[in-house]
PATOR-319477 format. One line per field, with one value per residue: x, y, z of N, C-alpha, C, CB in turn; residue in one letter. Coordinates in steps of 0.02 Angstrom, whole numbers, padded with zeros to 5 digits. Glycine has a CB too. Example, Ala and Ser with C-alpha at 12.3 -4.5 7.8 and 13.67 -1.06 7.14 Angstrom:
<rs>
n_x <- 00660 00642
n_y <- -00284 -00112
n_z <- 00390 00354
ca_x <- 00615 00684
ca_y <- -00225 -00053
ca_z <- 00390 00357
c_x <- 00660 00645
c_y <- -00165 00002
c_z <- 00390 00394
cb_x <- 00565 00704
cb_y <- -00224 -00030
cb_z <- 00452 00286
code <- a s
</rs>
This chain:
<rs>
n_x <- 05766 05775 05729 05828 05766 05687 05787 05847 05742 05740 05844 05823 05740 05576 05440 05304 05293 05246 05343 05454 05562 05679 05683 05602 05436 05406 05516 05537 05453 05426 05370 05413 05472 05444 05395 05501 05485 05426 05510 05519 05455 05479 05419 05448 05385 05356 05302 05214 05167 05032 05096 05209 05312 05413 05418 05483 05412 05436 05381 05378 05343 05352 05394 05424 05516 05429 05308 05250 05185 05241 05250 05328 05353 05444 05500 05567 05743 05766 05804 05750 05619 05495 05369 05304 05241 05241 05256 05172 05162 05101 05005 04963 05011 04938 04811 04734 04719 04789 04920 05020 05153 05309 05407 05544 05494 05364 05196 05145 05021 04963 04848 04778 04711 04716 04645 04560 04639 04698 04814 04925 05052 05156 05227 05146 04981 04836 04704 04565 04608 04680 04797 04829 04909 04932 04999 05048 04911 04863 04808 04920 04969 04887 04842 04780 04624 04518 04536 04471 04346 04387 04443 04329 04255 04339 04390 04363 04270 04332 04466 04632 04723 04878 05007 05056 05177 05240 05405 05505 05530 05570 05612 05638 05684 05678 05724 05689 05771 05678 05585 05447 05349 05258 05244 05218 05268 05244 05124 05024 05037 05014 04996 05128 05178 05317 05448 05588 05716 05834 05910 05978 06100 06021 05921 05971 06064 06226 06288 06235 06089 06019 05860 05744 05579 05443 05275 05262 05353 05517 05642 05776 05913 06037 06174 06292 06305 06388 06502 06459 06406 06374 06288 06194 06043 05944 05772 05609 05466 05296 05313 05424 05599 05685 05807 05882 05968 06084 06162 06240 06346 06366 06295 06379 06504 06484 06391 06324 06293 06266 06171 06084 06058 05933 05888 05768 05749 05673 05695 05700 05768 05819 05950 06021 05987 06031 05971 05819 05649 05573 05451 05456 05562 05507 05404 05477 05543 05439 05400 05388 05516 05545 05596 05632 05692 05757 05810 05882 05894 05958 05920 06045
n_y <- -03601 -03777 -03905 -04038 -04162 -04158 -04156 -04280 -04364 -04361 -04441 -04557 -04717 -04714 -04784 -04766 -04718 -04748 -04786 -04828 -04910 -04980 -05113 -05271 -05292 -05417 -05475 -05524 -05628 -05798 -05944 -06071 -06075 -06096 -05983 -05943 -05992 -05911 -05916 -05849 -05697 -05533 -05390 -05224 -05107 -04937 -04862 -04727 -04653 -04563 -04486 -04453 -04540 -04668 -04831 -04985 -05118 -05281 -05398 -05566 -05689 -05862 -06020 -06195 -06337 -06443 -06389 -06319 -06173 -06015 -05880 -05734 -05597 -05457 -05327 -05170 -05157 -05255 -05416 -05507 -05478 -05547 -05611 -05766 -05891 -06060 -06202 -06352 -06491 -06429 -06353 -06217 -06214 -06140 -06061 -05951 -05814 -05713 -05605 -05527 -05415 -05328 -05197 -05095 -05009 -04999 -05051 -05197 -05275 -05417 -05479 -05614 -05711 -05848 -05954 -05977 -05946 -05928 -05986 -05948 -05988 -05938 -05890 -05800 -05771 -05752 -05717 -05720 -05699 -05612 -05499 -05407 -05274 -05191 -05043 -04971 -04954 -04901 -04921 -05001 -05084 -05161 -05303 -05403 -05464 -05480 -05392 -05269 -05306 -05372 -05266 -05189 -05274 -05297 -05177 -05009 -04874 -04755 -04784 -04735 -04715 -04757 -04691 -04785 -04856 -04947 -04976 -05055 -05207 -05376 -05515 -05689 -05804 -05956 -06072 -06077 -05958 -05851 -05728 -05665 -05532 -05407 -05231 -05078 -04920 -04799 -04717 -04656 -04713 -04843 -05024 -05116 -05238 -05341 -05418 -05520 -05588 -05709 -05753 -05896 -06016 -06123 -06069 -06039 -05938 -05867 -05801 -05762 -05662 -05528 -05472 -05349 -05316 -05202 -05194 -05262 -05197 -05178 -05123 -05129 -05209 -05321 -05374 -05510 -05554 -05621 -05548 -05423 -05424 -05342 -05189 -05036 -04942 -04800 -04777 -04714 -04703 -04683 -04545 -04542 -04555 -04704 -04809 -04944 -05084 -05218 -05373 -05505 -05587 -05704 -05800 -05843 -05869 -05926 -06037 -06140 -06107 -05971 -05819 -05708 -05531 -05411 -05244 -05122 -04954 -04811 -04635 -04462 -04366 -04263 -04258 -04234 -04112 -03942 -03826 -03780 -03742 -03690 -03753 -03864 -03934 -03971 -04054 -04160 -04210 -04261 -04369 -04544 -04656 -04805 -04975 -05120 -05279 -05420 -05578 -05701 -05870 -05989 -06141 -06261
n_z <- 04069 04050 04171 04246 04239 04125 04028 04053 04019 03882 03842 03908 03906 03861 03929 03909 03782 03614 03523 03595 03587 03474 03462 03438 03497 03537 03592 03719 03732 03735 03669 03699 03823 03996 04120 04260 04434 04583 04736 04856 04923 04972 05052 05100 05210 05250 05395 05458 05602 05686 05777 05714 05727 05658 05583 05516 05425 05380 05269 05230 05115 05083 05005 05019 04953 04960 04943 05047 05128 05194 05314 05368 05476 05509 05620 05613 05651 05741 05764 05853 05871 05796 05694 05651 05545 05541 05430 05381 05292 05177 05241 05349 05518 05608 05551 05575 05684 05819 05882 06006 06029 06067 05999 05988 06086 06044 06037 05960 05866 05786 05672 05586 05450 05360 05322 05214 05109 04942 04821 04687 04574 04648 04811 04878 04938 04834 04849 04969 05102 05246 05323 05461 05539 05687 05755 05899 05932 05813 05645 05553 05445 05312 05229 05095 05022 05108 05207 05233 05281 05398 05472 05495 05579 05690 05740 05803 05729 05746 05753 05729 05575 05516 05406 05270 05163 05026 05007 04957 04864 04855 04758 04747 04629 04532 04402 04228 04118 04112 04176 04259 04320 04416 04443 04531 04516 04578 04686 04611 04489 04363 04370 04310 04189 04196 04112 04110 04016 03964 03822 03741 03676 03639 03568 03448 03452 03452 03557 03726 03755 03842 03882 03932 03965 03978 03997 03874 03794 03741 03845 03872 03788 03796 03716 03695 03831 03919 03921 03950 04080 04188 04215 04179 04151 04113 04128 04086 04173 04203 04220 04300 04336 04319 04377 04304 04342 04316 04360 04309 04336 04415 04345 04246 04306 04429 04416 04484 04619 04617 04579 04468 04479 04470 04471 04496 04523 04581 04560 04605 04537 04606 04658 04545 04494 04466 04500 04580 04601 04755 04788 04706 04761 04884 04839 04780 04892 04966 04893 04885 04867 04772 04759 04664 04675 04594 04619 04531 04501 04389 04303 04271
ca_x <- 05807 05738 05757 05869 05723 05669 05845 05856 05689 05754 05893 05800 05690 05510 05397 05237 05294 05231 05403 05506 05620 05685 05681 05536 05397 05401 05583 05537 05402 05451 05319 05443 05498 05397 05426 05527 05438 05448 05519 05509 05441 05483 05399 05465 05338 05371 05242 05220 05111 05007 05146 05266 05362 05414 05445 05484 05384 05458 05337 05407 05306 05397 05370 05480 05515 05373 05246 05227 05186 05264 05244 05369 05348 05495 05487 05629 05807 05771 05789 05714 05547 05478 05308 05318 05197 05275 05216 05172 05128 05060 04954 04988 04993 04886 04792 04694 04733 04817 04978 05041 05224 05335 05467 05569 05446 05300 05154 05128 04969 04956 04789 04782 04666 04738 04609 04530 04685 04711 04880 04941 05115 05203 05217 05096 04910 04807 04641 04539 04649 04699 04847 04820 04960 04919 05059 05026 04838 04846 04809 04985 04976 04829 04854 04730 04559 04470 04560 04421 04296 04418 04449 04262 04232 04383 04411 04314 04271 04377 04535 04674 04757 04945 05026 05096 05201 05286 05466 05546 05505 05623 05586 05687 05655 05721 05695 05716 05793 05622 05558 05389 05323 05221 05268 05190 05326 05223 05054 04980 05051 04979 05035 05162 05203 05390 05475 05660 05731 05901 05909 06041 06120 05968 05876 06008 06106 06295 06302 06174 06062 05974 05807 05698 05520 05392 05213 05276 05399 05585 05674 05848 05934 06109 06204 06355 06295 06444 06553 06425 06364 06352 06272 06135 06007 05891 05710 05561 05403 05246 05341 05479 05662 05696 05871 05879 06036 06087 06226 06233 06413 06362 06269 06434 06563 06462 06326 06290 06268 06254 06110 06087 06019 05905 05862 05732 05747 05649 05729 05664 05810 05839 06023 06051 05967 06075 05928 05751 05604 05562 05394 05477 05603 05462 05369 05523 05558 05381 05389 05415 05553 05528 05645 05613 05751 05742 05867 05861 05936 05937 05937 06102
ca_y <- -03660 -03837 -03943 -04095 -04219 -04152 -04177 -04352 -04401 -04365 -04494 -04618 -04755 -04695 -04843 -04748 -04696 -04804 -04807 -04821 -04952 -05005 -05186 -05300 -05298 -05488 -05499 -05559 -05680 -05861 -05996 -06134 -06071 -06085 -05935 -05970 -05986 -05873 -05955 -05805 -05627 -05490 -05321 -05181 -05052 -04885 -04842 -04664 -04646 -04494 -04450 -04445 -04593 -04713 -04899 -05025 -05185 -05323 -05456 -05615 -05750 -05911 -06089 -06241 -06384 -06489 -06352 -06286 -06101 -05985 -05807 -05705 -05525 -05427 -05257 -05132 -05192 -05302 -05484 -05545 -05464 -05579 -05651 -05818 -05948 -06119 -06242 -06424 -06528 -06384 -06316 -06179 -06245 -06098 -06020 -05894 -05797 -05648 -05607 -05462 -05412 -05260 -05184 -05027 -04974 -04994 -05110 -05225 -05326 -05448 -05520 -05646 -05766 -05879 -06018 -05984 -05915 -05963 -05970 -05962 -06025 -05906 -05900 -05753 -05786 -05704 -05693 -05761 -05693 -05545 -05490 -05340 -05257 -05130 -05015 -04923 -04945 -04872 -04969 -04990 -05119 -05202 -05343 -05454 -05442 -05484 -05347 -05218 -05338 -05384 -05202 -05169 -05317 -05298 -05111 -04955 -04829 -04699 -04807 -04696 -04752 -04731 -04689 -04844 -04854 -05000 -04943 -05102 -05275 -05420 -05580 -05741 -05848 -06009 -06106 -06055 -05888 -05809 -05705 -05622 -05503 -05344 -05179 -05011 -04880 -04744 -04724 -04631 -04748 -04906 -05085 -05133 -05306 -05341 -05483 -05523 -05650 -05719 -05799 -05932 -06054 -06169 -06032 -06024 -05879 -05883 -05773 -05747 -05594 -05511 -05425 -05329 -05285 -05175 -05189 -05290 -05154 -05190 -05062 -05140 -05272 -05326 -05428 -05537 -05544 -05649 -05495 -05363 -05452 -05289 -05126 -04999 -04903 -04758 -04780 -04663 -04738 -04645 -04480 -04551 -04585 -04768 -04839 -05016 -05111 -05291 -05405 -05576 -05617 -05771 -05846 -05869 -05888 -05966 -06060 -06188 -06076 -05900 -05795 -05641 -05482 -05357 -05194 -05063 -04906 -04745 -04577 -04400 -04320 -04209 -04255 -04215 -04044 -03889 -03774 -03803 -03699 -03716 -03799 -03926 -03970 -04001 -04108 -04216 -04238 -04298 -04428 -04606 -04694 -04876 -05018 -05190 -05321 -05488 -05624 -05754 -05929 -06025 -06212 -06273
ca_z <- 04057 04071 04227 04226 04223 04054 03989 04060 03986 03811 03831 03940 03869 03886 03924 03886 03712 03569 03487 03645 03573 03405 03464 03430 03559 03554 03609 03783 03731 03708 03678 03719 03891 04050 04166 04323 04490 04641 04797 04913 04907 05032 05045 05156 05214 05298 05431 05493 05648 05695 05818 05667 05738 05601 05591 05455 05432 05325 05262 05185 05098 05053 05000 05016 04897 04967 04929 05106 05126 05256 05321 05421 05481 05552 05637 05624 05645 05796 05740 05904 05864 05733 05691 05602 05539 05514 05385 05393 05240 05137 05280 05406 05582 05637 05494 05596 05753 05834 05925 06031 06046 06073 05960 05993 06130 06010 06044 05896 05865 05720 05662 05520 05432 05298 05318 05148 05061 04879 04795 04617 04573 04693 04883 04904 04923 04786 04878 05023 05163 05269 05375 05489 05589 05725 05787 05950 05925 05749 05590 05520 05381 05294 05169 05079 04999 05163 05260 05249 05324 05463 05507 05517 05633 05748 05764 05805 05671 05762 05757 05683 05522 05502 05336 05251 05094 05006 04983 04919 04855 04832 04737 04733 04579 04505 04345 04164 04117 04094 04240 04248 04381 04409 04488 04529 04536 04621 04707 04559 04427 04351 04381 04248 04180 04184 04091 04101 03980 03937 03765 03739 03617 03619 03523 03387 03461 03468 03623 03763 03750 03896 03863 03985 03935 04022 03959 03808 03757 03761 03870 03862 03756 03807 03678 03723 03903 03957 03926 03977 04133 04233 04180 04201 04099 04141 04091 04107 04184 04241 04237 04347 04314 04352 04363 04295 04347 04314 04376 04292 04343 04442 04295 04205 04344 04486 04391 04528 04680 04609 04548 04439 04516 04430 04517 04471 04578 04561 04589 04590 04499 04651 04665 04481 04475 04490 04527 04588 04638 04822 04789 04674 04810 04932 04805 04772 04958 04990 04852 04913 04818 04772 04725 04652 04663 04575 04622 04486 04492 04329 04300 04227
c_x <- 05772 05771 05789 05826 05702 05725 05855 05804 05701 05800 05873 05748 05622 05462 05330 05235 05287 05292 05464 05568 05619 05682 05609 05501 05388 05467 05584 05488 05430 05399 05348 05467 05442 05430 05449 05476 05469 05453 05506 05498 05441 05464 05417 05420 05361 05306 05256 05158 05089 05054 05209 05322 05356 05440 05441 05455 05404 05416 05366 05361 05354 05363 05430 05470 05457 05306 05218 05234 05208 05257 05286 05362 05400 05480 05553 05691 05816 05754 05750 05639 05524 05413 05317 05265 05235 05228 05223 05129 05077 05010 04988 04965 04938 04866 04754 04710 04759 04876 04998 05115 05245 05399 05484 05518 05379 05261 05131 05074 04961 04893 04795 04729 04685 04700 04577 04575 04695 04776 04884 05005 05166 05186 05164 05026 04882 04740 04620 04578 04654 04755 04841 04871 04942 04985 05037 04953 04817 04850 04872 04989 04917 04843 04797 04662 04506 04487 04507 04368 04323 04424 04381 04239 04273 04396 04354 04323 04322 04450 04578 04711 04824 04957 05072 05115 05249 05348 05513 05513 05562 05594 05644 05653 05705 05685 05728 05734 05739 05585 05503 05363 05284 05249 05231 05242 05308 05148 05005 04989 05010 05025 05063 05182 05276 05411 05550 05677 05803 05897 05977 06052 06064 05917 05913 06053 06177 06314 06237 06155 06012 05923 05762 05640 05474 05330 05225 05321 05469 05618 05750 05858 06009 06135 06271 06356 06354 06502 06524 06379 06344 06339 06212 06106 05953 05830 05661 05493 05357 05273 05399 05541 05672 05763 05863 05951 06034 06158 06216 06299 06407 06335 06325 06492 06547 06394 06289 06257 06246 06187 06122 06041 05998 05871 05830 05725 05726 05692 05695 05703 05836 05915 06057 06035 06014 06034 05856 05710 05587 05505 05411 05520 05559 05425 05413 05538 05501 05370 05424 05451 05540 05582 05617 05677 05729 05807 05848 05914 05911 05959 05996 06095
c_y <- -03722 -03871 -04007 -04156 -04218 -04175 -04251 -04389 -04407 -04423 -04560 -04652 -04740 -04753 -04825 -04728 -04756 -04829 -04804 -04861 -04974 -05081 -05210 -05305 -05370 -05517 -05539 -05617 -05743 -05916 -06060 -06134 -06059 -06037 -05969 -05958 -05946 -05920 -05914 -05734 -05588 -05419 -05282 -05119 -05001 -04860 -04777 -04654 -04574 -04453 -04435 -04495 -04643 -04782 -04935 -05094 -05224 -05387 -05503 -05675 -05799 -05978 -06135 -06291 -06433 -06454 -06316 -06210 -06073 -05910 -05785 -05629 -05500 -05353 -05222 -05174 -05244 -05373 -05526 -05534 -05489 -05620 -05703 -05872 -06005 -06158 -06316 -06458 -06485 -06344 -06277 -06213 -06206 -06047 -05957 -05878 -05727 -05656 -05536 -05466 -05340 -05254 -05110 -04983 -04961 -05059 -05134 -05279 -05352 -05492 -05551 -05700 -05790 -05945 -06030 -05956 -05960 -05939 -05986 -06003 -05998 -05917 -05854 -05777 -05732 -05678 -05739 -05756 -05620 -05551 -05417 -05328 -05190 -05108 -04960 -04904 -04908 -04926 -04955 -05020 -05164 -05237 -05392 -05425 -05444 -05435 -05297 -05246 -05351 -05321 -05180 -05209 -05307 -05230 -05061 -04910 -04773 -04721 -04769 -04742 -04719 -04729 -04748 -04840 -04912 -04967 -04991 -05171 -05317 -05489 -05628 -05792 -05902 -06044 -06085 -05981 -05843 -05792 -05654 -05597 -05440 -05295 -05114 -04964 -04818 -04752 -04704 -04667 -04812 -04965 -05107 -05207 -05303 -05412 -05476 -05590 -05651 -05772 -05832 -05970 -06101 -06135 -06009 -05963 -05900 -05859 -05756 -05674 -05583 -05459 -05412 -05292 -05260 -05162 -05207 -05246 -05165 -05125 -05068 -05206 -05274 -05386 -05448 -05527 -05570 -05599 -05431 -05383 -05402 -05225 -05092 -04959 -04862 -04765 -04730 -04696 -04694 -04576 -04482 -04576 -04649 -04795 -04915 -05042 -05188 -05314 -05480 -05613 -05690 -05822 -05879 -05896 -05925 -05997 -06106 -06153 -06003 -05883 -05726 -05595 -05427 -05308 -05136 -05014 -04837 -04692 -04514 -04354 -04263 -04202 -04230 -04143 -03992 -03832 -03801 -03748 -03731 -03766 -03865 -03967 -04006 -04061 -04169 -04249 -04280 -04363 -04489 -04644 -04769 -04915 -05089 -05228 -05392 -05528 -05688 -05809 -05966 -06098 -06221 -06340
c_z <- 04086 04130 04201 04208 04150 04009 03992 04019 03910 03795 03863 03897 03900 03874 03895 03813 03666 03531 03533 03629 03500 03403 03457 03497 03580 03578 03673 03785 03699 03721 03705 03792 03941 04100 04231 04379 04546 04701 04860 04888 04971 05014 05108 05154 05267 05328 05468 05536 05653 05738 05779 05681 05681 05621 05524 05470 05370 05324 05210 05177 05064 05046 04992 04959 04901 04956 04989 05101 05194 05255 05380 05418 05531 05562 05652 05613 05700 05772 05789 05901 05796 05741 05636 05604 05506 05469 05401 05339 05204 05177 05336 05470 05618 05585 05513 05669 05761 05882 05943 06049 06051 06033 05965 06030 06096 06023 05976 05905 05794 05720 05592 05512 05363 05285 05250 05093 05000 04850 04721 04617 04623 04766 04914 04889 04877 04809 04934 05087 05186 05321 05397 05544 05621 05759 05834 05941 05862 05695 05549 05451 05371 05228 05158 05061 05053 05219 05281 05295 05394 05504 05534 05577 05697 05779 05764 05744 05682 05766 05706 05633 05508 05426 05321 05178 05082 04975 04947 04916 04827 04817 04723 04687 04559 04448 04281 04167 04087 04158 04227 04315 04365 04459 04476 04557 04577 04635 04652 04492 04421 04368 04314 04247 04160 04166 04080 04070 03956 03883 03758 03674 03593 03574 03460 03392 03481 03537 03659 03758 03806 03871 03923 03953 03990 03979 03885 03764 03784 03782 03868 03826 03758 03768 03710 03799 03944 03963 03957 04034 04186 04194 04209 04144 04135 04096 04122 04111 04227 04263 04285 04311 04355 04329 04360 04293 04345 04330 04366 04297 04364 04392 04255 04246 04408 04469 04438 04587 04671 04577 04519 04479 04468 04477 04479 04530 04553 04593 04565 04544 04541 04655 04602 04461 04506 04519 04528 04622 04705 04824 04756 04721 04860 04902 04798 04838 04984 04951 04883 04858 04827 04735 04720 04635 04648 04576 04586 04480 04430 04334 04251 04192
cb_x <- 05878 05733 05702 05917 05662 05649 05907 05850 05623 05785 05960 05772 05705 05485 05388 05211 05360 05177 05414 05481 05621 05749 05712 05541 05329 05377 05631 05520 05339 05518 05283 05500 05550 05378 05376 05595 05418 05400 05589 05569 05372 05554 05325 05540 05267 05410 05219 05229 05130 04938 05164 05293 05352 05457 05406 05556 05306 05534 05264 05476 05244 05462 05320 05489 05579 05374 05196 05264 05116 05336 05169 05444 05276 05566 05439 05629 05864 05726 05854 05740 05532 05535 05245 05387 05133 05302 05236 05146 05094 05024 04901 04963 05056 04911 04751 04619 04782 04764 05037 04999 05267 05347 05457 05582 05475 05309 05093 05191 04901 05019 04723 04852 04590 04813 04556 04461 04753 04652 04934 04948 05145 05207 05281 05107 04868 04800 04585 04536 04720 04639 04920 04747 05031 04863 05110 05070 04812 04893 04745 05039 05042 04764 04922 04722 04537 04467 04623 04389 04272 04486 04478 04212 04236 04447 04468 04322 04202 04356 04540 04724 04714 05000 05061 05057 05236 05252 05502 05617 05442 05679 05542 05713 05633 05740 05620 05665 05858 05575 05614 05333 05380 05145 05343 05122 05363 05237 05041 04991 05124 04954 04992 05223 05161 05429 05439 05699 05683 05952 05888 06045 06182 05933 05846 05961 06076 06341 06347 06182 06029 06012 05765 05733 05483 05416 05184 05212 05378 05625 05651 05887 05907 06125 06215 06417 06231 06470 06583 06386 06400 06406 06262 06152 05976 05914 05680 05560 05415 05223 05288 05459 05721 05639 05925 05840 06070 06065 06249 06204 06455 06320 06221 06458 06604 06458 06336 06339 06320 06308 06051 06066 06061 05854 05919 05661 05815 05575 05805 05648 05771 05811 06051 06028 05895 06119 05932 05749 05540 05547 05334 05515 05650 05412 05344 05587 05574 05319 05414 05359 05629 05459 05713 05560 05799 05708 05888 05846 05936 05966 05876 06167
cb_y <- -03652 -03885 -03959 -04113 -04219 -04081 -04141 -04371 -04368 -04300 -04473 -04603 -04831 -04631 -04876 -04691 -04659 -04785 -04763 -04840 -05013 -04980 -05212 -05369 -05265 -05526 -05442 -05510 -05656 -05879 -06009 -06150 -06016 -06153 -05879 -05938 -06057 -05815 -05984 -05807 -05620 -05492 -05314 -05160 -05078 -04826 -04899 -04604 -04673 -04496 -04492 -04374 -04628 -04684 -04939 -05032 -05182 -05340 -05434 -05638 -05734 -05917 -06097 -06278 -06422 -06520 -06399 -06311 -06073 -06004 -05786 -05726 -05502 -05436 -05253 -05103 -05142 -05281 -05520 -05527 -05388 -05625 -05607 -05848 -05930 -06164 -06229 -06440 -06590 -06424 -06365 -06106 -06249 -06063 -06060 -05908 -05845 -05601 -05644 -05439 -05450 -05242 -05205 -04997 -04909 -04981 -05094 -05255 -05298 -05489 -05478 -05676 -05743 -05892 -06021 -05951 -05901 -05952 -06009 -05896 -06023 -05833 -05890 -05683 -05791 -05737 -05688 -05831 -05721 -05507 -05507 -05331 -05254 -05142 -04988 -04860 -04909 -04812 -04964 -05018 -05158 -05159 -05380 -05500 -05484 -05554 -05311 -05190 -05404 -05415 -05148 -05179 -05389 -05329 -05086 -04914 -04799 -04667 -04883 -04654 -04755 -04774 -04622 -04909 -04787 -05049 -04911 -05108 -05276 -05426 -05572 -05776 -05807 -06060 -06093 -06067 -05881 -05845 -05676 -05660 -05488 -05355 -05168 -05006 -04858 -04675 -04683 -04557 -04765 -04910 -05141 -05089 -05344 -05316 -05509 -05512 -05659 -05739 -05763 -05980 -06095 -06197 -05971 -06015 -05832 -05854 -05709 -05767 -05582 -05484 -05453 -05285 -05336 -05109 -05119 -05303 -05080 -05224 -05046 -05138 -05277 -05331 -05407 -05502 -05577 -05713 -05480 -05327 -05509 -05276 -05139 -04952 -04950 -04684 -04852 -04602 -04807 -04684 -04438 -04598 -04536 -04819 -04819 -05036 -05087 -05317 -05388 -05583 -05577 -05772 -05810 -05814 -05827 -05922 -06096 -06240 -06080 -05870 -05793 -05642 -05452 -05383 -05168 -05082 -04902 -04736 -04575 -04364 -04292 -04220 -04324 -04261 -04031 -03863 -03709 -03868 -03684 -03659 -03767 -03911 -03921 -03950 -04086 -04193 -04182 -04254 -04416 -04650 -04679 -04889 -05018 -05197 -05319 -05492 -05638 -05726 -05975 -05992 -06256 -06270
cb_z <- 04089 04013 04279 04282 04269 04037 04013 04134 03999 03787 03857 04010 03870 03851 03991 03928 03697 03520 03425 03713 03619 03373 03529 03398 03550 03495 03615 03839 03694 03740 03614 03674 03896 04085 04183 04342 04515 04657 04799 04962 04869 05062 05029 05155 05231 05264 05480 05443 05718 05727 05879 05672 05807 05544 05646 05427 05440 05331 05242 05210 05052 05095 04941 05082 04894 05036 04904 05167 05106 05268 05331 05414 05502 05522 05697 05693 05647 05855 05723 05973 05872 05709 05679 05613 05498 05571 05312 05464 05270 05085 05308 05403 05627 05702 05447 05587 05782 05864 05890 06092 05993 06148 05886 05923 06153 05934 06090 05861 05893 05702 05669 05510 05435 05299 05372 05146 05095 04829 04834 04574 04503 04680 04918 04874 04988 04718 04824 05001 05150 05298 05350 05516 05557 05779 05733 05949 05985 05731 05546 05562 05377 05290 05174 05136 04940 05191 05237 05185 05293 05454 05460 05460 05612 05729 05721 05870 05659 05827 05744 05721 05457 05536 05318 05266 05078 04954 05041 04950 04808 04886 04674 04799 04517 04561 04341 04108 04077 04042 04284 04211 04432 04419 04480 04569 04475 04588 04768 04549 04422 04278 04414 04236 04125 04246 04026 04168 03921 03994 03700 03795 03631 03680 03559 03332 03515 03416 03616 03836 03680 03958 03804 04040 03891 04058 03964 03772 03762 03705 03940 03930 03682 03882 03604 03690 03926 03924 03857 03921 04165 04288 04107 04260 04044 04146 04092 04057 04218 04301 04266 04403 04323 04335 04416 04230 04412 04245 04450 04222 04393 04504 04248 04159 04360 04551 04326 04553 04733 04569 04599 04364 04576 04376 04562 04440 04614 04579 04571 04653 04440 04720 04682 04427 04497 04433 04486 04629 04598 04870 04755 04609 04847 04958 04737 04739 05007 04986 04780 04945 04823 04741 04762 04595 04724 04504 04697 04416 04556 04266 04279 04268
code <- m r d i v s c f s e n a v n v s h s s c s s y s s n a c i s p s l v p s v q n a v t g v y r i i l s t q k q c l i k v t w c k n q t g g q g l t i n f g d d p s t c f k l n t n l r f f r k k k g s k v m e s d h l k i e v f w d l s t a k y d t g p e p v d g f y v l v m v d s e i g l v l g d l a e e a v t k k l k v t t p v a k a a l i s r q e h c s g n t l y s t k a q f c d t g i v h d i i i r c s g e h e g l k h p v l s v c i d k k t v i k v k r l q w n f r g n q t i f v d g l l v d l m w d a y d w f f k p v t g s a v f l f r t r s g l d s r l w l e e k m v k k d q d r v e f s l m i c a c k n t
</rs>
């Protein structure tokens, strides 16, 4: 008898399949709309040390209305343990340096160099930088294209490396109702292009339509969004079941202050299976689940 994942995959939208959707592959593409801009991006990483002790590191990149860039790093649930770079007229006050602190009885060392960082339209630098976080003398988190060089210069070859995994990413966007991002749903998967678009009356439609595309293929299309402002759909990406949920209530009932929320969350299917071989249970337990949340404010 087949496992539940096989059954789910028959009814879920398969992104890798050439005929995954009956909708046009151009449904999310609009030549007249400029994609919204990212105001803040937060990544949460789970760090597992050689002692098996774990900690969470939350990295937030942001930019303000004047164009200034900012970086904040939080450790665990302790709000008092925070590394923060302030901004001043588009430039970091201290673009290069190091800092030592303590969190939950762990020694934390942060090394960074943003002096040559280059930015696109979002708050994250795209190259020319590194951020290195040491946890109890182990390499915990390494970000940036210059990180490898920094590790070679600053640390010994024998420095232990902790296990690090990105478990969630959150993006805050504003602008037109066209949102573009990228996501990798598992370590062995590829990076996928994601486009979320809400079509409105200015395009000749009587009712708003929500479309979500992955790699130019429409995975959901929600008509009459003002009545179907909340919902979910299961999709199949890189051999994984991914729950796609949306909540656009605020777009219609709190248009000035509210935002729509889109959530992509991977799952192993473990909770849905009635029987599993022991080795399959172990494989599912070892898999790191990932979630991507997009909070989207639209111009009214």
